[in-house]
DRENVO-609813 format. One record per residue: x, y, z negated of N, C-alpha, C in turn; residue in one letter. Coordinates in nm, 4 decimals. Layout:
<nodes>
NODE_n.xx_n.yy_n.zz_ca.xx_ca.yy_ca.zz_c.xx_c.yy_c.zz_type
NODE_X_Y_Z_X_Y_Z_X_Y_Z_A
...
</nodes>
This chain:
<nodes>
NODE_n.xx_n.yy_n.zz_ca.xx_ca.yy_ca.zz_c.xx_c.yy_c.zz_type
NODE_0.0849_-0.0961_0.0161_-0.0168_0.0121_0.0145_0.0714_0.1299_0.0018_M
NODE_0.0738_0.2124_0.0685_0.1452_0.3436_0.0826_0.1041_0.4724_-0.0143_L
NODE_-0.0197_0.4424_-0.0429_-0.0429_0.5534_-0.1142_-0.0512_0.6743_-0.0593_G
NODE_-0.0519_0.7858_-0.1679_-0.0798_0.9293_-0.0773_0.0774_0.9741_-0.0637_N
NODE_0.1986_0.9179_-0.0577_0.3213_0.9750_-0.0501_0.3401_0.9978_0.0839_T
NODE_0.2920_0.9252_0.1869_0.3480_0.9095_0.3227_0.3323_1.0483_0.3886_A
NODE_0.1888_1.0990_0.3485_0.1647_1.2554_0.4295_0.0778_1.3303_0.3078_R
NODE_0.2069_1.3900_0.2396_0.1648_1.4953_0.1137_0.0801_1.6122_0.1825_P
NODE_0.0713_1.6691_0.3027_0.0216_1.7734_0.3276_-0.0935_1.7509_0.3919_F
NODE_-0.1385_1.6311_0.4409_-0.2377_1.6123_0.5296_-0.3688_1.5428_0.4154_C
NODE_-0.3685_1.5321_0.3052_-0.4536_1.4407_0.2069_-0.5970_1.5396_0.2243_R
NODE_-0.6980_1.4849_0.3153_-0.8062_1.5392_0.3087_-0.8339_1.6990_0.3046_G
NODE_-0.9410_1.7406_0.2437_-0.9311_1.9066_0.2620_-0.8514_1.9792_0.2007_R
NODE_-0.7814_1.9210_0.0788_-0.6722_1.9857_0.0334_-0.5614_2.0182_0.1314_S
NODE_-0.5226_1.9209_0.2200_-0.4321_1.9275_0.3035_-0.4420_2.0444_0.3957_G
NODE_-0.5662_2.0505_0.4385_-0.6159_2.1326_0.5211_-0.5637_2.2680_0.4993_F
NODE_-0.6461_2.2861_0.3633_-0.6078_2.4313_0.2985_-0.4696_2.4502_0.2780_W
NODE_-0.3682_2.3752_0.2490_-0.2581_2.3856_0.2299_-0.1657_2.4215_0.3388_T
NODE_-0.2077_2.3448_0.4839_-0.1472_2.4098_0.6076_-0.2128_2.5366_0.6604_L
NODE_-0.3279_2.5597_0.6179_-0.3649_2.6970_0.6493_-0.2906_2.8198_0.5804_L
NODE_-0.2520_2.7767_0.4311_-0.1983_2.8467_0.3535_-0.0733_2.8820_0.4230_L
NODE_0.0038_2.7787_0.4348_0.1412_2.7967_0.5037_0.1628_2.8617_0.6245_L
NODE_0.0551_2.8247_0.7131_0.0423_2.9078_0.8304_0.0297_3.0662_0.8232_A
NODE_-0.0671_3.1051_0.6965_-0.0780_3.2210_0.6768_0.0409_3.3074_0.6266_G
NODE_0.1208_3.2411_0.5407_0.2476_3.3077_0.5112_0.3331_3.3177_0.6057_L
NODE_0.3365_3.2720_0.7285_0.4393_3.2532_0.8096_0.4049_3.3578_0.9041_L
NODE_0.2786_3.3641_0.9270_0.2184_3.4814_1.0157_0.2845_3.5957_1.0169_S
NODE_0.3303_3.6817_0.9207_0.3780_3.7959_0.9178_0.5378_3.8040_0.9738_P
NODE_0.6011_3.6668_0.9777_0.7252_3.6499_1.0280_0.7117_3.6566_1.1832_V
NODE_0.6041_3.6193_1.2358_0.5597_3.6186_1.3947_0.5492_3.7540_1.4255_A
NODE_0.4726_3.8272_1.3637_0.4584_3.9758_1.4012_0.5688_4.0626_1.3757_A
NODE_0.6649_4.0433_1.3018_0.7917_4.1403_1.3082_0.8604_4.1836_1.4424_M
NODE_0.9057_4.2966_1.4505_0.9504_4.3590_1.5475_1.0760_4.2702_1.5980_A
NODE_1.0810_4.2560_1.7231_1.1992_4.1911_1.7907_1.3056_4.2576_1.8963_D
NODE_1.2597_4.3604_1.9023_1.3654_4.4354_2.0038_1.4380_4.5436_1.9451_S
NODE_1.5783_4.5672_1.9717_1.6438_4.6511_1.9021_1.6736_4.7871_2.0314_T
NODE_1.6533_4.9130_1.9351_1.6595_5.0427_2.0020_1.7723_5.1213_1.9655_T
NODE_1.8118_5.1972_2.0474_1.9271_5.3073_2.0163_1.8840_5.4349_2.0483_S
NODE_1.9092_5.5290_1.9432_1.8820_5.6576_1.9594_2.0204_5.7464_1.9598_T
NODE_1.9935_5.8436_2.0514_2.0936_5.9506_2.0450_2.0409_6.0634_2.0370_T
NODE_2.1537_6.2015_2.0095_2.0990_6.3345_2.0066_2.1986_6.3994_2.0291_L
NODE_2.1908_6.5104_2.1155_2.2790_6.6334_2.1405_2.2160_6.7454_2.1107_A
NODE_2.2935_6.8607_2.0733_2.2469_6.9910_2.0377_2.2750_7.0643_2.1620_V
NODE_2.1820_7.1339_2.2222_2.2629_7.2081_2.3604_2.2155_7.3367_2.3383_E
NODE_2.2791_7.4512_2.4059_2.2950_7.5801_2.3956_2.3937_7.6339_2.3131_G
NODE_2.3809_7.7874_2.3005_2.4974_7.8628_2.2458_2.4265_7.8712_2.0774_A
NODE_2.4984_7.8033_1.9740_2.4512_7.8311_1.8572_2.4885_7.9886_1.7813_P
NODE_2.4046_8.0829_1.8272_2.3886_8.1999_1.7588_2.2789_8.2308_1.6907_H
NODE_2.3023_8.3092_1.5513_2.2078_8.3105_1.4699_2.0926_8.3934_1.5239_V
NODE_1.9687_8.3324_1.5201_1.8303_8.3987_1.5518_1.8303_8.3249_1.6804_G
NODE_1.9230_8.2439_1.7537_1.9008_8.1946_1.8933_1.8345_8.0661_1.9131_G
NODE_1.8404_8.0393_2.0215_1.7247_7.8903_2.0364_1.8484_7.8004_2.0817_K
NODE_1.8514_7.6567_2.0147_1.9063_7.5493_2.0796_1.7929_7.4487_2.1073_V
NODE_1.8565_7.3360_2.1874_1.7588_7.2408_2.2197_1.8095_7.1115_2.1457_T
NODE_1.7154_7.0167_2.1012_1.7572_6.9188_2.0533_1.7288_6.8151_2.1858_M
NODE_1.8389_6.7673_2.2132_1.8233_6.6435_2.3262_1.8384_6.5141_2.3036_H
NODE_1.6742_6.4305_2.3025_1.7088_6.3344_2.2344_1.6534_6.2125_2.3600_V
NODE_1.7534_6.0874_2.3294_1.7288_5.9850_2.4132_1.7066_5.8379_2.3379_V
NODE_1.6173_5.7710_2.3613_1.5784_5.6436_2.3001_1.5657_5.5387_2.4055_L
NODE_1.6716_5.4548_2.3805_1.6748_5.3390_2.4824_1.6280_5.2033_2.4294_T
NODE_1.6126_5.0989_2.4906_1.5817_4.9743_2.4174_1.4231_4.9471_2.4472_G
NODE_1.3644_4.8556_2.4386_1.2055_4.8244_2.4883_1.1519_4.8884_2.3467_S
NODE_1.0315_4.9661_2.3538_0.9478_5.0201_2.2741_0.8213_5.0375_2.3413_H
NODE_0.7103_5.0731_2.2354_0.5776_5.0810_2.2795_0.5624_5.2294_2.3213_I
NODE_0.4984_5.2394_2.4450_0.4349_5.3825_2.5003_0.3352_5.4003_2.4650_V
NODE_0.2814_5.5132_2.4156_0.1442_5.5417_2.4049_0.1007_5.6348_2.5332_F
NODE_-0.0236_5.5645_2.5991_-0.0930_5.6260_2.7078_-0.2142_5.7083_2.6739_L
NODE_-0.2637_5.7068_2.5663_-0.3787_5.7674_2.5495_-0.4780_5.6464_2.4972_G
NODE_-0.6210_5.6947_2.5038_-0.7267_5.5879_2.4660_-0.6840_5.4623_2.5596_Q
NODE_-0.7145_5.3647_2.4937_-0.7104_5.2338_2.5412_-0.5550_5.1976_2.5320_G
NODE_-0.4759_5.2415_2.5104_-0.3304_5.1692_2.4719_-0.2807_5.1940_2.3149_T
NODE_-0.2280_5.1048_2.2904_-0.1542_5.1035_2.1284_-0.0630_5.2111_2.0952_V
NODE_-0.0947_5.2750_2.0073_-0.0038_5.3780_1.9577_0.1202_5.3088_1.9060_S
NODE_0.2575_5.3729_1.9713_0.3925_5.3403_1.8989_0.4547_5.4087_1.8225_G
NODE_0.5857_5.4321_1.8015_0.6324_5.5063_1.7027_0.6568_5.6366_1.7515_G
NODE_0.7505_5.7006_1.6590_0.7588_5.8591_1.6862_0.9027_5.8833_1.6496_T
NODE_0.9721_5.9989_1.7278_1.1123_6.0323_1.6800_1.0688_6.1400_1.6035_V
NODE_1.1376_6.1497_1.4597_1.1406_6.2391_1.3881_1.2293_6.3196_1.4035_D
NODE_1.2261_6.4398_1.3912_1.3461_6.5292_1.3960_1.3670_6.6296_1.2914_L
NODE_1.4886_6.6213_1.2627_1.5110_6.6956_1.1151_1.6438_6.8197_1.1287_Y
NODE_1.6308_6.9209_1.0688_1.7060_7.0094_1.0598_1.7360_7.0477_0.9313_V
NODE_1.8706_7.0593_0.8688_1.9037_7.0508_0.7267_1.8114_6.9654_0.6464_D
NODE_1.8058_6.8657_0.6768_1.7221_6.7394_0.5969_1.5759_6.7645_0.5886_G
NODE_1.5226_6.8470_0.6627_1.3650_6.8837_0.6565_1.3062_6.8302_0.7949_A
NODE_1.2067_6.7594_0.7959_1.1377_6.7323_0.9109_1.0753_6.8337_0.9934_V
NODE_1.1292_6.8615_1.1151_1.0582_6.9791_1.1736_0.9448_6.9261_1.2749_I
NODE_0.9687_6.7917_1.3157_0.8574_6.7530_1.4106_0.8673_6.6154_1.4273_A
NODE_0.7270_6.5328_1.4645_0.7218_6.4135_1.4808_0.6987_6.3910_1.6126_H
NODE_0.7733_6.3573_1.7177_0.7172_6.3286_1.8545_0.6744_6.1819_1.8987_V
NODE_0.5876_6.1836_1.9525_0.4963_6.0931_1.9965_0.6055_6.0227_2.0997_Q
NODE_0.6078_5.8962_2.1245_0.6528_5.8324_2.2208_0.5331_5.7980_2.3298_I
NODE_0.5208_5.8771_2.4200_0.3986_5.8580_2.5311_0.4601_5.8685_2.6689_D
NODE_0.3557_5.8913_2.7530_0.3917_5.8751_2.8915_0.4370_6.0179_2.9402_G
NODE_0.4374_6.1240_2.8711_0.5081_6.2398_2.8954_0.6726_6.2334_2.9000_S
NODE_0.7356_6.1600_2.8306_0.8501_6.1657_2.7961_0.9198_6.0096_2.8161_N
NODE_0.8443_5.9239_2.8604_0.8986_5.7720_2.8711_0.8589_5.7146_3.0079_S
NODE_0.9493_5.6125_3.0391_0.8938_5.5438_3.1698_0.8182_5.4306_3.0872_N
NODE_0.7357_5.3261_3.1994_0.6634_5.2150_3.1806_0.7401_5.1240_3.2395_Q
NODE_0.7477_4.9838_3.1628_0.8258_4.8894_3.2101_0.7362_4.7603_3.2302_T
NODE_0.6560_4.7681_3.1222_0.5505_4.6253_3.1232_0.4215_4.6812_3.0533_K
NODE_0.3073_4.6003_3.0795_0.2114_4.6092_3.0155_0.1395_4.4666_2.9555_V
NODE_0.1201_4.4671_2.8520_0.0590_4.3415_2.7974_-0.1014_4.3841_2.7758_D
NODE_-0.1737_4.2908_2.8521_-0.3271_4.3636_2.8683_-0.3840_4.3036_2.7318_R
NODE_-0.4965_4.3728_2.7004_-0.6075_4.3243_2.6153_-0.5193_4.2840_2.4699_C
NODE_-0.4616_4.3643_2.4121_-0.3749_4.3028_2.2662_-0.4698_4.3486_2.1758_V
NODE_-0.5841_4.4158_2.1407_-0.6596_4.4537_2.0584_-0.8009_4.4164_2.1092_V
NODE_-0.8601_4.3421_2.0328_-0.9999_4.3107_2.0321_-1.0840_4.3075_1.9476_Y
NODE_-1.2306_4.3731_1.9303_-1.3073_4.3709_1.8518_-1.4275_4.3113_1.8928_V
NODE_-1.4829_4.1914_1.8268_-1.5923_4.1338_1.8653_-1.6087_4.0755_2.0077_Q
NODE_-1.4780_4.0497_2.0609_-1.4588_3.9760_2.1891_-1.4465_4.0774_2.3054_G
NODE_-1.4331_4.2396_2.2392_-1.4280_4.3340_2.3580_-1.2861_4.3587_2.3689_V
NODE_-1.2170_4.3706_2.4643_-1.0990_4.4504_2.4704_-1.0831_4.5818_2.4558_C
NODE_-1.0214_4.6330_2.3532_-1.0029_4.7676_2.3274_-0.8675_4.8315_2.3909_L
NODE_-0.7584_4.7795_2.3844_-0.6386_4.8378_2.3960_-0.5272_4.7569_2.4858_A
NODE_-0.4518_4.7961_2.5506_-0.3422_4.7221_2.6098_-0.2260_4.7554_2.5484_D
NODE_-0.0962_4.6849_2.5302_0.0126_4.7583_2.5053_0.1185_4.7878_2.5980_R
NODE_0.1285_4.9201_2.6092_0.2494_4.9233_2.7063_0.3877_4.9570_2.6651_V
NODE_0.4688_4.9359_2.7485_0.6406_4.9239_2.7165_0.7254_5.0009_2.7989_Y
NODE_0.8237_5.0516_2.7244_0.9142_5.1392_2.8153_1.0285_5.1167_2.7651_G
NODE_1.1577_5.1620_2.8298_1.2778_5.1395_2.7808_1.3679_5.2547_2.7709_D
NODE_1.2976_5.3775_2.8249_1.3918_5.5042_2.7984_1.2869_5.6255_2.7544_R
NODE_1.2991_5.6564_2.6756_1.2358_5.7934_2.6311_1.3393_5.9262_2.6191_T
NODE_1.3132_6.0167_2.6904_1.3792_6.1239_2.6840_1.3052_6.2769_2.6708_E
NODE_1.3713_6.3649_2.5940_1.2985_6.4860_2.5871_1.3647_6.5934_2.5135_F
NODE_1.3596_6.7071_2.5464_1.4054_6.8235_2.4628_1.3239_6.8738_2.3845_G
NODE_1.3595_6.9375_2.2544_1.3112_7.0015_2.1519_1.3511_7.1385_2.1303_Y
NODE_1.2922_7.2689_2.1548_1.3603_7.3888_2.1033_1.3356_7.4163_1.9511_P
NODE_1.4681_7.4652_1.9110_1.4843_7.5158_1.7593_1.5419_7.6440_1.7740_V
NODE_1.4634_7.7485_1.7135_1.5214_7.8695_1.6487_1.5850_7.8601_1.5414_T
NODE_1.7185_7.9234_1.5590_1.8242_7.9039_1.4272_1.7967_8.0340_1.3573_L
NODE_1.8149_8.0241_1.2152_1.7902_8.1145_1.1347_1.8655_8.2194_1.1713_S
NODE_1.8614_8.3849_1.0983_1.9203_8.4938_1.1300_2.0475_8.5229_1.0524_K
NODE_2.0598_8.4082_0.9818_2.1912_8.4103_0.8885_2.2932_8.2920_0.9514_A
NODE_2.4106_8.3446_0.9482_2.5333_8.2521_0.9831_2.5404_8.1723_0.8929_P
NODE_2.5942_8.0022_0.9696_2.6191_7.9061_0.8813_2.5932_7.7958_0.9737_G
NODE_2.6188_7.6710_0.8854_2.5959_7.5421_0.9487_2.4701_7.4927_0.9345_Q
NODE_2.4510_7.3953_1.0252_2.3053_7.3391_1.0454_2.3299_7.2118_1.0700_H
NODE_2.2610_7.0954_1.0065_2.2706_6.9542_1.0682_2.1414_6.9171_1.1115_I
NODE_2.1627_6.8448_1.2601_2.0399_6.7882_1.3241_2.0450_6.6629_1.2941_F
NODE_1.9190_6.5948_1.3108_1.9172_6.4585_1.3047_1.7839_6.3929_1.3937_G
NODE_1.7931_6.2793_1.4356_1.6700_6.2052_1.4853_1.6666_6.0694_1.4502_A
NODE_1.5347_6.0258_1.4283_1.5153_5.8883_1.3798_1.4012_5.8500_1.4474_V
NODE_1.4301_5.7256_1.5215_1.2943_5.6566_1.5932_1.2295_5.5896_1.4745_F
NODE_1.1197_5.5944_1.4545_1.0579_5.5104_1.3295_1.0417_5.3585_1.3588_T
NODE_1.0374_5.3419_1.4930_1.0082_5.1778_1.5087_0.8637_5.1644_1.5521_G
NODE_0.8172_5.0392_1.5864_0.7090_5.0079_1.5978_0.6587_4.8747_1.5830_D
NODE_0.5557_4.8140_1.6020_0.5111_4.6907_1.5677_0.6219_4.5570_1.6696_D
NODE_0.6684_4.6109_1.7476_0.7447_4.5297_1.8730_0.9203_4.5751_1.8769_Q
NODE_0.9333_4.6861_1.8053_1.0600_4.7305_1.8050_1.1404_4.7782_1.6628_S
NODE_1.2800_4.7786_1.6442_1.3297_4.7780_1.5431_1.3280_4.9637_1.5596_H
NODE_1.3568_5.0350_1.4407_1.3830_5.1771_1.4499_1.5241_5.1888_1.4477_G
NODE_1.5758_5.3179_1.4928_1.7180_5.3344_1.4896_1.7292_5.5104_1.4843_S
NODE_1.8502_5.5066_1.4358_1.8541_5.6607_1.3905_2.0260_5.6889_1.4808_S
NODE_1.9856_5.8419_1.5274_2.1144_5.8879_1.5944_2.1949_5.9655_1.5043_A
NODE_2.3215_5.9661_1.5048_2.4588_6.0115_1.4463_2.3934_6.1584_1.4133_P
NODE_2.4053_6.2198_1.2918_2.3692_6.3783_1.2987_2.4804_6.4481_1.3664_N
NODE_2.4399_6.5396_1.4195_2.4859_6.6690_1.4903_2.5027_6.7924_1.4122_V
NODE_2.6380_6.8302_1.3793_2.6303_6.9683_1.2843_2.7022_7.0793_1.3813_T
NODE_2.6173_7.1956_1.3775_2.6707_7.2994_1.4565_2.7019_7.4129_1.3455_I
NODE_2.7680_7.5339_1.4168_2.7893_7.6298_1.3017_2.7318_7.7595_1.3821_R
NODE_2.6003_7.8058_1.3372_2.5499_7.9397_1.4084_2.6394_8.0752_1.3777_A
NODE_2.6737_8.1279_1.4792_2.7823_8.2686_1.4558_2.6806_8.3890_1.4973_T
NODE_2.7172_8.4906_1.4562_2.6657_8.6121_1.5011_2.7012_8.6216_1.6510_P
NODE_2.6242_8.6883_1.7499_2.6397_8.7002_1.8712_2.7350_8.8143_1.8810_L
NODE_2.8486_8.8148_1.9611_2.9348_8.9274_1.9717_2.8849_9.0223_2.0496_D
NODE_2.8723_9.1535_2.0217_2.7968_9.2576_2.0636_2.8488_9.2940_2.2293_I
NODE_2.9843_9.2831_2.2242_3.0373_9.3018_2.3762_2.9841_9.1823_2.4720_G
NODE_2.9809_9.0724_2.4202_2.9215_8.9699_2.5229_2.7649_8.9884_2.5253_A
NODE_2.7083_9.0014_2.4482_2.5749_9.0582_2.4562_2.5133_9.1430_2.5369_A
NODE_2.6285_9.2607_2.5281_2.5698_9.3680_2.6333_2.6252_9.3099_2.7626_T
NODE_2.7392_9.2398_2.7730_2.7909_9.1900_2.9445_2.6479_9.0980_2.9783_N
NODE_2.6109_9.0205_2.8841_2.5129_8.9222_2.9353_2.3862_8.9974_2.9830_L
NODE_2.3567_9.1071_2.8806_2.2069_9.1873_2.9635_2.2460_9.2452_3.0872_L
NODE_2.3687_9.3002_3.0827_2.4133_9.3695_3.2112_2.3998_9.3009_3.3572_L
NODE_2.4591_9.1901_3.3372_2.4854_9.1126_3.4323_2.3678_8.9989_3.4785_N
NODE_2.2465_9.0052_3.4158_2.1477_8.9269_3.4458_2.0480_9.0213_3.4894_N
</nodes>
């Protein structure tokens, strides 16, 4: 007689519930992000007090692209100046390419509500007005990730805002 030792997880109803519990415990593992991204940041423009510079951000690696109603929302790129968040830029069709579509990934009562769209390159510029006082500023960009992609951070960029030279400013005004 084998007894109940041969199939410990399959005994009657308790075996079914044990298997269901194990499947439930493993399901978050299957939903984890599996794509790696990379974020880069450059600060462009002359860093003069009170002037404007542009944060140029490039995100590469597969990530979700939001195309409006009917698509799944992806992550954002959070922009920082001197440690404070100044913007959350949505990864969307205005700043990203589209490489693949998973149809009908969100269903409610049997009705398809949303597709998941992927891209592998997002690029945008974000203007920043510097303070009117001279000094150092530290810029940062962080992709938050999404349910299919890991987040990533660009190395910080440090600039020093200096007063605009009056002679250079006059020359700039007269020659433009």
